[in-house]
BAMAR-317501 format. One line per 5 residues: number of its first residue (from 0); for each residue x, y, z of N, C-alpha, C. Coordinates in Angstrom, 1 decimal. Each point is the difference from the previous one (the first is absolute). Layout:
N
NUM	X,Y,Z,X,Y,Z,X,Y,Z; ...
//
This chain:
257
0	-13.6,12.2,36.6,-0.8,0.2,-1.2,1.0,0.3,-1.1; -0.3,-0.5,-1.3,0.9,0.2,-1.1,-0.1,1.4,-0.5; 0.9,0.3,-1.0,0.0,1.4,-0.6,-1.3,0.2,-0.7; -0.5,-1.1,-0.8,-1.2,0.2,-0.7,-1.2,0.2,1.0; 0.1,-0.7,1.1,-1.1,0.2,1.0,0.0,1.4,0.6
5	1.2,0.6,0.2,0.1,1.4,0.5,-0.6,0.9,-1.0; 0.3,-0.2,-1.3,-0.6,0.9,-1.0,-1.5,-0.1,0.0; -0.5,-1.3,0.1,-1.5,-0.1,0.0,-0.6,0.6,1.3; 0.7,0.0,1.1,-0.5,0.5,1.2,0.1,1.5,0.2; 0.8,0.7,-0.8,0.2,1.4,0.1,-1.3,0.9,-0.1
10	-0.8,-0.3,-1.0,-1.3,0.8,-0.1,-0.8,-0.2,1.2; 0.0,-1.2,0.6,-0.8,-0.3,1.2,0.5,0.8,1.2; 1.3,0.1,0.1,0.5,0.8,1.1,-0.4,1.5,-0.1; 0.0,0.5,-1.2,-0.4,1.4,-0.2,-1.4,0.2,0.4; -0.8,-1.0,-0.3,-1.5,0.1,0.3,-0.1,0.0,1.5
15	0.7,-0.8,0.7,0.0,-0.1,1.5,0.4,1.4,0.6; 1.0,0.6,-0.6,0.4,1.3,0.5,-1.0,1.1,-0.2; -0.8,-0.2,-1.1,-1.0,1.0,-0.3,-1.3,-0.2,0.6; -0.2,-1.1,0.8,-1.3,-0.4,0.6,-0.5,1.2,0.9; 0.8,0.6,0.8,-0.6,1.0,0.9,-0.6,1.2,-0.8
20	0.4,0.2,-1.3,-0.5,1.1,-0.8,-1.3,-0.4,-0.7; -0.3,-1.3,0.0,-1.2,-0.4,-0.7,-1.2,-0.1,0.9; -1.1,0.7,-0.3,-1.1,0.0,1.0,-0.9,-1.2,-0.1; -0.7,-0.3,1.1,-1.2,-0.9,0.1,0.2,-1.3,-0.6; -1.0,-0.5,-0.8,-0.1,-1.3,-0.5,1.1,-0.3,-1.0
25	0.5,1.0,-0.6,1.1,-0.2,-1.0,1.2,-0.5,0.7; 0.3,0.5,1.2,1.1,-0.4,0.7,-0.1,-1.5,0.4; -1.2,-0.4,0.4,-0.3,-1.4,0.4,0.2,-0.9,-1.2; -0.5,0.4,-1.2,0.2,-0.9,-1.2,1.4,-0.1,-0.3; 0.8,1.1,0.1,1.4,-0.1,-0.4,0.7,-0.9,1.0
30	-0.4,0.1,1.3,0.7,-0.9,1.0,-0.3,-1.4,-0.3; -1.2,-0.4,-0.4,-0.4,-1.4,-0.3,0.8,-0.4,-1.2; 0.1,0.9,-1.0,0.7,-0.3,-1.2,1.5,-0.3,0.3; 0.5,0.8,0.9,1.4,-0.2,0.4,0.2,-1.3,0.7; -0.9,-0.4,0.8,0.1,-1.3,0.7,0.0,-1.2,-1.0
35	-0.9,0.1,-1.0,0.0,-1.0,-1.1,1.3,0.0,-0.8; 0.5,1.2,-0.2,1.2,0.1,-0.8,1.2,-0.6,0.8; 0.0,0.2,1.3,1.1,-0.6,0.9,-0.2,-1.5,0.0; -1.2,-0.5,0.0,-0.2,-1.5,-0.1,0.5,-0.5,-1.3; -0.3,0.7,-1.1,0.5,-0.5,-1.3,1.6,0.0,0.0
40	0.6,1.1,0.6,1.4,0.0,0.1,0.6,-1.2,0.7; -0.7,-0.3,1.1,0.5,-1.2,0.8,-0.1,-1.3,-0.8; -1.1,-0.1,-0.7,-0.2,-1.2,-0.9,1.1,0.0,-1.1; 0.3,1.1,-0.6,1.0,0.1,-1.0,1.4,-0.5,0.6; 0.3,0.6,1.2,1.2,-0.4,0.6,0.0,-1.5,0.3
45	-1.1,-0.5,0.5,-0.1,-1.5,0.2,0.2,-0.8,-1.2; -0.6,0.5,-1.2,0.2,-0.7,-1.2,1.5,0.0,-0.4; 0.7,1.1,0.1,1.4,0.1,-0.3,0.8,-1.0,0.8; -0.4,0.0,1.3,0.7,-1.0,0.9,-0.3,-1.4,-0.4; -1.2,-0.3,-0.4,-0.4,-1.3,-0.4,0.7,-0.4,-1.3
50	0.2,0.9,-0.9,0.7,-0.3,-1.2,1.5,-0.3,0.3; 0.6,0.7,0.9,1.4,-0.3,0.3,0.1,-1.4,0.7; -1.0,-0.3,0.8,0.0,-1.3,0.7,-0.2,-1.1,-1.1; -0.9,0.2,-0.9,-0.3,-1.0,-1.1,1.3,-0.2,-0.8; 0.6,1.1,-0.3,1.3,-0.1,-0.8,1.0,-0.8,0.7
55	0.1,0.2,1.4,1.0,-0.8,0.7,-0.5,-1.4,0.1; -1.3,-0.3,0.1,-0.5,-1.4,0.0,0.3,-0.7,-1.4; -0.2,0.8,-1.1,0.3,-0.6,-1.3,1.5,-0.3,-0.1; 0.9,0.9,0.5,1.4,-0.3,-0.1,0.4,-1.3,0.8; -0.6,-0.1,1.2,0.2,-1.1,0.8,-0.5,-1.3,-0.6
60	-1.2,0.1,-0.7,-0.5,-1.1,-0.7,0.9,-0.5,-1.1; 0.5,1.0,-0.7,0.9,-0.3,-1.1,1.3,-0.8,0.5; 0.5,0.5,1.1,1.1,-0.7,0.6,-0.3,-1.4,0.3; -1.2,-0.2,0.6,-0.4,-1.4,0.4,-0.2,-0.9,-1.2; -0.6,0.6,-1.1,-0.1,-0.7,-1.2,1.3,-0.5,-0.6
65	1.0,1.0,0.0,1.3,-0.3,-0.4,0.7,-1.2,0.8; -0.3,0.1,1.3,0.6,-1.1,0.9,-0.6,-1.3,-0.4; -1.4,0.0,-0.2,-0.7,-1.2,-0.4,0.5,-0.6,-1.3; 0.3,0.9,-0.9,0.5,-0.5,-1.3,1.3,-0.7,0.1; 0.9,0.6,0.9,1.3,-0.6,0.2,-0.2,-1.3,0.7
70	-0.9,-0.1,0.9,-0.3,-1.3,0.7,-0.5,-1.0,-1.0; -0.8,0.4,-0.9,-0.6,-0.9,-1.0,1.2,-0.5,-0.9; 0.9,0.9,-0.4,1.1,-0.4,-0.8,0.9,-1.0,0.7; 0.3,0.3,1.3,0.8,-0.9,0.8,-0.7,-1.3,0.1; -1.3,0.0,0.3,-0.7,-1.2,0.1,0.0,-0.8,-1.3
75	-0.1,0.6,-1.1,0.1,-0.7,-1.3,1.3,-0.7,-0.2; 1.1,0.7,0.4,1.3,-0.6,-0.1,0.1,-1.2,0.9; -0.6,0.1,1.2,0.0,-1.1,0.9,-0.8,-1.2,-0.5; -1.1,0.4,-0.6,-0.9,-1.1,-0.6,0.7,-0.7,-1.2; 0.7,0.8,-0.8,0.7,-0.6,-1.1,1.1,-1.0,0.5
80	0.7,0.4,1.1,1.0,-0.8,0.5,-0.6,-1.3,0.6; -1.2,0.2,0.6,-0.6,-1.2,0.5,-0.5,-0.9,-1.1; -0.5,0.6,-1.1,-0.4,-0.9,-1.1,1.2,-0.7,-0.6; 1.2,0.6,0.0,1.1,-0.7,-0.5,0.3,-1.2,0.9; -0.1,0.2,1.3,0.2,-1.1,0.9,-1.0,-1.2,-0.2
85	-1.3,0.5,-0.2,-1.0,-1.0,-0.3,0.3,-0.8,-1.3; 0.5,0.8,-1.0,0.3,-0.7,-1.3,1.1,-1.0,0.2; 1.0,0.3,0.8,1.1,-1.0,0.2,-0.6,-1.2,0.7; -0.9,0.2,1.0,-0.6,-1.1,0.6,-0.8,-0.8,-0.9; -0.7,0.6,-1.0,-0.8,-0.7,-1.0,0.9,-0.8,-0.9
90	1.2,0.5,-0.3,0.9,-0.8,-0.8,0.5,-1.2,0.7; 0.2,0.1,1.3,0.4,-1.2,0.8,-1.1,-1.0,0.0; -1.2,0.6,0.2,-1.2,-0.9,0.1,-0.2,-0.7,-1.4; 0.1,0.8,-1.1,-0.2,-0.6,-1.3,1.1,-1.1,-0.3; 1.2,0.2,0.5,1.0,-1.0,-0.2,-0.4,-1.3,0.8
95	-0.5,0.2,1.2,-0.4,-1.1,0.8,-1.1,-0.8,-0.6; -1.0,0.8,-0.5,-1.1,-0.7,-0.7,0.5,-0.7,-1.2; 0.9,0.6,-0.7,0.6,-0.7,-1.2,0.7,-1.3,0.4; 0.7,0.1,1.1,0.7,-1.2,0.5,-1.0,-1.1,0.4; -1.1,0.5,0.7,-1.0,-1.0,0.4,-0.6,-0.7,-1.2
100	-0.2,0.8,-1.1,-0.6,-0.5,-1.2,0.9,-1.1,-0.6; 1.3,0.3,0.0,1.0,-1.0,-0.5,0.0,-1.3,0.8; -0.1,0.2,1.3,0.0,-1.1,0.9,-1.3,-0.9,-0.2; -1.1,0.7,-0.3,-1.2,-0.7,-0.3,0.1,-0.8,-1.2; 0.5,0.6,-1.1,0.2,-0.7,-1.3,1.0,-1.1,0.2
105	1.0,0.2,0.7,1.0,-1.0,0.2,-0.6,-1.3,0.7; -0.8,0.3,1.1,-0.6,-1.1,0.7,-1.0,-0.7,-0.9; -0.7,0.8,-0.8,-1.0,-0.7,-0.9,0.7,-0.9,-1.0; 1.2,0.5,-0.5,0.7,-0.8,-0.9,0.5,-1.3,0.7; 0.4,0.2,1.2,0.5,-1.2,0.8,-1.1,-1.0,0.1
110	-1.2,0.4,0.3,-1.1,-0.9,0.1,-0.2,-0.7,-1.3; 0.1,0.7,-1.1,-0.2,-0.6,-1.3,1.1,-1.1,-0.3; 1.2,0.4,0.4,1.1,-1.0,-0.2,-0.2,-1.2,0.9; -0.5,0.1,1.2,-0.2,-1.1,0.9,-1.1,-0.9,-0.6; -0.9,0.5,-0.8,-1.1,-0.8,-0.5,0.4,-0.7,-1.3
115	1.1,0.2,-0.6,0.4,-0.6,-1.2,0.3,-1.5,0.2; -0.1,-0.8,-1.1,0.3,-1.4,0.2,1.5,-0.3,0.3; 0.9,0.9,-0.5,1.4,-0.2,0.3,0.2,0.2,1.6; -0.6,1.0,0.5,0.1,0.3,1.5,-0.6,-1.2,0.8; -1.1,-0.5,-0.5,-0.7,-1.0,0.8,0.8,-1.3,-0.1
120	0.6,-0.3,-1.2,0.8,-1.2,-0.2,1.2,0.1,0.9; 0.6,1.2,0.0,1.2,0.1,0.8,-0.2,-0.2,1.5; -1.2,0.5,0.4,-0.3,-0.2,1.4,-0.4,-1.4,0.4; -0.6,-0.7,-0.9,-0.5,-1.4,0.3,1.1,-1.1,-0.3; 1.0,0.5,-0.7,1.0,-1.1,-0.4,0.9,-0.4,1.2
125	0.0,-1.3,0.3,0.9,-0.4,1.1,1.2,-0.7,-0.6; 0.1,-0.2,-1.2,1.1,-0.7,-0.6,1.2,0.9,-0.2; -0.3,1.3,-0.2,1.1,1.0,-0.2,-0.1,1.1,1.0; 1.0,0.6,0.4,0.0,1.1,1.0,-0.7,1.2,-0.6; -0.6,0.7,0.9,-0.8,1.3,-0.4,1.0,0.9,-0.6
130	-0.4,0.8,-0.9,0.9,1.0,-0.6,0.4,1.0,1.0; 1.2,0.5,-0.1,0.5,1.0,0.9,-0.7,1.2,-0.1; -0.1,0.8,1.1,-0.8,1.2,0.0,0.5,1.0,-1.0; 1.3,0.0,-0.3,0.6,1.0,-0.9,-0.3,-0.4,-1.5; -0.7,-1.1,-0.2,-0.3,-0.4,-1.4,-1.1,0.8,-0.6
135	-0.8,0.8,0.8,-1.1,0.8,-0.4,0.3,1.5,0.0; -0.2,0.7,-1.1,0.2,1.4,0.1,-1.0,0.7,1.0; -1.1,-0.6,0.2,-1.0,0.5,0.9,0.5,0.0,1.4; 0.6,-1.2,0.4,0.6,-0.1,1.3,1.1,1.0,0.3; 0.9,0.1,-0.9,1.1,1.0,0.1,-0.6,1.4,0.1
140	-0.9,0.3,-0.8,-0.6,1.3,0.0,-0.7,0.4,1.3; -0.8,-1.0,0.5,-0.7,0.2,1.2,0.9,0.2,1.2; 1.1,-0.8,0.0,0.9,0.2,1.1,0.7,1.3,0.0; 0.4,0.5,-1.2,0.6,1.3,-0.2,-0.9,1.1,0.4; -1.3,-0.1,-0.4,-1.0,1.0,0.3,-0.2,0.1,1.5
145	0.0,-1.1,0.7,-0.2,0.0,1.4,1.2,0.7,0.7; 1.2,-0.2,-0.5,1.2,0.7,0.5,-0.2,1.5,-0.2; -0.5,0.4,-1.1,-0.2,1.4,-0.3,-1.0,0.6,1.0; -1.2,-0.6,0.2,-1.0,0.5,0.9,0.5,0.1,1.4; 0.9,-0.9,0.4,0.6,0.0,1.3,1.2,1.0,0.2
150	0.3,0.6,-1.1,1.1,1.0,0.1,1.4,-0.6,-0.2; 0.1,-1.3,-0.4,1.2,-0.7,-0.2,0.4,0.3,-1.5; 0.4,1.2,-0.3,0.2,0.4,-1.4,1.1,-0.7,-0.7; 1.1,-0.3,0.8,1.1,-0.7,-0.6,-0.3,-1.4,-0.5; -0.8,-0.7,0.9,-0.4,-1.3,-0.3,-1.0,0.0,-1.2
155	-0.9,1.0,0.0,-1.0,0.1,-1.0,0.7,0.2,-1.4; 1.0,0.8,0.0,0.8,0.2,-1.3,0.6,-1.3,-0.5; 0.6,-0.7,0.9,0.6,-1.3,-0.3,-1.1,-1.0,-0.6; -1.2,0.0,0.7,-1.0,-0.9,-0.4,-0.6,0.3,-1.4; -0.2,1.3,-0.2,-0.6,0.4,-1.3,1.1,-0.2,-1.1
160	1.2,0.2,0.3,1.1,-0.2,-1.0,0.0,-1.5,-0.4; -0.2,-0.9,1.0,0.0,-1.4,-0.2,-1.2,-0.4,-1.0; -1.1,0.7,0.2,-1.1,-0.2,-0.9,0.4,0.3,-1.5; 0.7,1.1,-0.1,0.4,0.5,-1.3,1.1,-0.9,-0.6; 0.8,-0.5,0.8,1.1,-0.9,-0.5,-0.5,-1.4,-0.4
165	-0.8,-0.5,0.8,-0.5,-1.4,-0.3,-1.2,0.0,-0.9; -0.8,1.0,0.0,-1.3,0.0,-0.7,-0.1,1.4,-0.8; 0.9,0.3,-0.9,-0.1,1.3,-0.7,-1.2,0.2,-0.8; -0.6,-1.1,-0.5,-1.2,0.1,-0.8,-1.3,-0.2,0.8; 0.1,0.0,1.3,-1.2,-0.2,0.8,-0.9,1.3,-0.1
170	-1.3,-0.2,0.3,-0.9,1.2,0.0,0.3,0.8,1.2; 0.7,-0.5,0.9,0.4,0.8,1.2,1.3,0.8,-0.1; 0.6,-0.2,-1.1,1.4,0.6,-0.2,-0.1,1.6,0.0; -1.0,0.6,-0.6,-0.1,1.4,0.0,-0.3,0.6,1.4; -0.9,-0.7,0.7,-0.3,0.4,1.3,1.3,-0.1,0.9
175	0.7,-1.1,-0.1,1.2,-0.2,0.8,1.0,1.1,-0.3; 0.2,0.4,-1.2,0.9,1.1,-0.3,-0.4,1.3,0.6; -1.3,0.2,-0.1,-0.6,1.3,0.6,0.3,0.0,1.5; -0.3,-1.1,0.7,0.1,0.0,1.4,1.5,0.1,0.5; 0.9,-0.4,-0.9,1.4,0.2,0.3,0.3,1.5,0.1
180	-0.6,0.7,-1.0,0.1,1.5,0.1,-0.6,0.6,1.2; -1.2,-0.5,0.4,-0.7,0.5,1.2,0.9,-0.3,1.3; 0.7,-1.2,0.0,0.8,-0.3,1.1,1.2,0.9,0.1; 0.6,0.4,-1.1,1.1,1.0,0.1,-0.6,1.3,0.4; -1.2,0.4,-0.5,-0.6,1.3,0.3,-0.2,0.1,1.5
185	-0.5,-1.1,0.6,-0.3,0.0,1.4,1.3,0.2,0.8; 1.2,-0.4,-0.5,1.3,0.1,0.6,0.6,1.4,-0.3; -0.8,0.8,-0.8,0.5,1.4,-0.4,1.2,-0.1,-0.9; 0.2,-1.2,-0.7,1.0,-0.1,-1.0,-0.7,0.4,-1.4; -0.1,1.3,-0.2,-0.8,0.4,-1.1,0.7,-0.2,-1.4
190	1.3,-0.1,0.0,0.7,-0.3,-1.2,-0.3,-1.4,-0.5; 0.1,-1.0,0.9,-0.3,-1.4,-0.4,-1.5,-0.2,-0.2; -0.8,0.7,0.7,-1.4,-0.1,-0.2,-0.4,0.5,-1.3; 0.5,1.2,-0.4,-0.3,0.5,-1.4,0.4,-0.9,-1.1; 1.2,-0.7,0.2,0.4,-0.9,-1.0,-0.9,-1.2,-0.2
195	-0.5,-0.5,1.1,-1.0,-1.1,0.0,-1.3,0.4,-0.6; -0.5,1.2,0.3,-1.3,0.5,-0.5,0.2,0.2,-1.6; 1.1,0.6,-0.4,0.3,0.1,-1.4,0.0,-1.3,-0.7; 0.7,-1.0,0.6,0.1,-1.3,-0.6,-1.4,-0.7,-0.1; -0.9,0.3,1.0,-1.3,-0.6,0.0,-0.8,0.6,-1.3
200	0.2,1.3,-0.2,-0.7,0.7,-1.1,0.6,-0.6,-1.3; 1.3,-0.1,-0.1,0.6,-0.4,-1.3,-0.2,-1.5,-0.3; 0.1,-0.8,1.0,-0.1,-1.5,-0.2,-1.4,-0.5,-0.1; -0.9,0.6,0.7,-1.4,-0.4,-0.1,-0.9,1.2,-0.3; 0.1,0.5,-1.2,-0.8,1.3,-0.3,-1.5,-0.2,0.0
205	-0.5,-1.2,0.0,-1.4,-0.3,0.0,-0.5,-0.5,1.4; 0.9,-0.1,0.9,-0.3,-0.5,1.4,-0.9,0.9,0.7; -0.7,-0.6,1.0,-0.9,0.9,0.8,0.7,0.9,1.0; 1.3,-0.2,0.2,0.7,0.8,0.9,0.7,1.2,-0.6; -0.2,0.2,-1.3,0.7,1.1,-0.7,-0.5,1.4,0.5
210	-1.3,0.2,0.2,-0.4,1.4,0.5,0.6,0.3,1.3; 0.0,-1.0,0.9,0.6,0.2,1.4,1.5,0.2,-0.2; 0.7,-0.7,-0.9,1.4,0.1,-0.2,0.3,1.5,-0.5; -0.8,0.5,-0.9,0.2,1.4,-0.4,-0.1,1.0,1.2; -1.0,-0.2,0.8,-0.2,0.9,1.1,1.2,-0.1,1.0
215	0.4,-1.2,0.3,1.1,-0.2,0.9,1.3,0.5,-0.6; 0.2,-0.1,-1.3,1.2,0.5,-0.6,0.0,1.5,0.1; -1.2,0.7,-0.1,0.0,1.4,0.2,0.3,0.4,1.4; -0.5,-0.8,1.0,0.3,0.3,1.4,1.5,-0.2,0.3; 0.6,-1.0,-0.6,1.4,-0.2,0.2,0.8,1.2,-0.6
220	-0.4,0.5,-1.1,0.7,1.1,-0.6,-0.2,1.3,0.9; -1.2,0.1,0.5,-0.3,1.1,0.9,0.9,0.0,1.3; 0.1,-1.2,0.5,0.8,-0.2,1.2,1.5,0.3,-0.2; 0.4,-0.3,-1.3,1.4,0.2,-0.3,0.3,1.5,-0.4; -1.1,0.8,0.0,0.2,1.4,-0.4,-0.1,0.3,-1.5
225	-0.3,-1.0,-0.7,-0.1,0.1,-1.5,-1.4,0.4,-0.4; -0.3,1.3,0.1,-1.4,0.4,-0.3,-0.4,-0.2,-1.5; 1.0,0.2,-0.9,-0.3,-0.2,-1.4,-0.3,-1.4,-0.3; 0.7,-1.0,0.6,-0.3,-1.4,-0.2,-1.3,-0.4,0.6; -0.3,0.6,1.2,-1.3,-0.3,0.7,-1.1,0.5,-0.9
230	0.1,1.2,-0.5,-1.1,0.6,-0.8,-0.2,-0.9,-1.3; 1.1,-0.5,-0.6,-0.1,-0.8,-1.2,-0.7,-1.3,0.3; 0.3,-0.6,1.2,-0.7,-1.3,0.3,-1.4,0.2,0.3; -0.4,1.1,0.7,-1.4,0.3,0.3,-0.8,0.3,-1.3; 0.7,0.8,-0.9,-0.7,0.3,-1.2,-0.3,-1.2,-0.9
235	1.0,-0.9,0.0,-0.2,-1.2,-0.8,-1.1,-0.9,0.6; -0.1,-0.1,1.3,-1.0,-0.7,0.7,-1.4,0.5,-0.3; -0.1,1.4,0.1,-1.3,0.6,-0.3,-0.4,-0.1,-1.4; 0.9,0.0,-0.9,-0.3,-0.1,-1.4,-0.4,-1.4,-0.4; 0.7,-1.1,0.5,-0.3,-1.3,-0.4,-1.1,-0.7,0.8
240	-0.2,0.5,1.2,-1.0,-0.7,0.9,-0.8,1.2,0.7; -0.7,0.8,-0.8,-0.7,1.2,0.6,-1.1,-0.3,1.0; -0.6,-1.2,-0.1,-1.1,-0.3,0.9,0.4,-0.8,1.2; 1.3,-0.3,0.2,0.5,-0.8,1.1,0.1,0.8,1.3; -0.1,-0.7,1.1,0.2,0.7,1.3,1.4,0.5,0.1
245	1.0,-0.7,-0.6,1.4,0.5,0.0,0.1,1.3,-0.7; -0.8,0.2,-1.1,0.1,1.3,-0.7,-0.5,1.1,0.8; -1.1,-0.2,0.8,-0.5,1.0,0.9,1.0,0.4,1.0; 0.7,-1.0,0.6,1.0,0.3,1.0,1.2,0.7,-0.6; 0.3,-0.4,-1.3,1.2,0.7,-0.7,-0.3,1.4,-0.2
250	-1.3,0.3,-0.3,-0.4,1.4,-0.2,0.2,0.9,1.2; -0.3,-0.6,1.2,0.2,0.6,1.2,1.4,0.2,0.4; 0.8,-1.0,-0.3,1.5,0.1,0.3,0.6,1.0,-0.9; -0.4,0.1,-1.3,0.6,0.9,-0.9,-0.3,1.5,0.4; -1.1,0.2,0.6,-0.3,1.4,0.5,0.9,0.4,1.1
255	0.6,-0.9,0.7,0.9,0.3,1.1,1.4,0.4,-0.5; 0.3,-0.3,-1.3,1.4,0.3,-0.5,0.1,1.4,-0.4
//
């Protein structure tokens, strides 16, 4: 029993000691009162014990909550790392989709070329030999692109450079220059890749590969450890082409710097 309980029980003990001196029914009433008083004391002691147990339970619960908070924080970090991995996968997927779109446009252009009178006449002419395959920028470009998709990056570079040398004014010239940069990038030659992407931007400022060139230029700078140059490339891309998919990817990459 606690000290407070002893103080509360003291009068009751005196009453018990005085019971032999109390006559008749008064003694019985006092005895019953003492029993009720003892029961109240037991309940008070039980309440004190319950309060201590509750306090211990609250402390344990607080510890568990703290542990759960730490787990949530750790889980958040894991989730963010996973999201970065997913984002890198999406970048690869976006590049593949972009390459597939280029291939579709290239094949469509090839079909148009095949349907022209010049192409038909060349195919039907028996008097003169058929033009060599290298006489068409499309043929050269397609061959180089096939080498790129097969991982023959050295051959791809040579093929795209031939397109640029023989047909510098072709509509395929800007794409050929961009894919030279991609070929170097695939070989992890980030210095050469950056030069080709910058050349794509400078030589063909209105070309459809410019947003992708800005993104890849930023990635090259980032791979080279040039965070300032990478931020500048990403910022320019987001400013000039804010609604492009490349700008969205650039924003994600910029947050990693």
